[in-house]
C-alpha angles and dihedrals in degrees: 000000000000141000120248123221092275092052096254115147111242113202132205114291096019099102093045091050091050091052093049093050089050087054095046095048100031093111094046105086093186091062123087124187113213128187133204095007116173113253088227091066087072099046134085116248090244092054092046090056090058098051127098114251091250090064091051090063095052120118129206112233097216135354131195110209123187103046122102091282131011109268117214116201115201114192103205118197128189090278088072091070096079119104098247096043095045090049090051090047090052093050091046091051093053092047091052093048091049085056092056097259128138110228119210116187119200103197122197091233093054096043110041094154093051093048089055085060092240112155102204140107093287094056090041089054092049091054094042089051094049090048093049094045087054094053097258112141118214 
């Protein structure tokens, strides 16, 4: 885990995921990979006003913009197994789906190579499989 230049917390697997997505979409000039985007950027004003303040501070790990729908990549480490955080993750996923986003969760237990920050065929396959399972066509 580290902090980026803007003070955002970058968890295990996130840098490697971003690198893999850049490789996958490098030839598609319509696609943009964005990191650490505020959740509120994806929500309607009416919906923002109904959320608890804690949700207004949430950031999206990685987004793919320029496909049929926005794709939200959530890189979920072991710390997302707790009761409170997993409940918030469930709510966040529903909110994103209601706002026409595809949500792709990369969980530490499904992506052991990725979470070891190894950029290789194994981690690439883990990310590709998660994207495909979520309906994102490469």
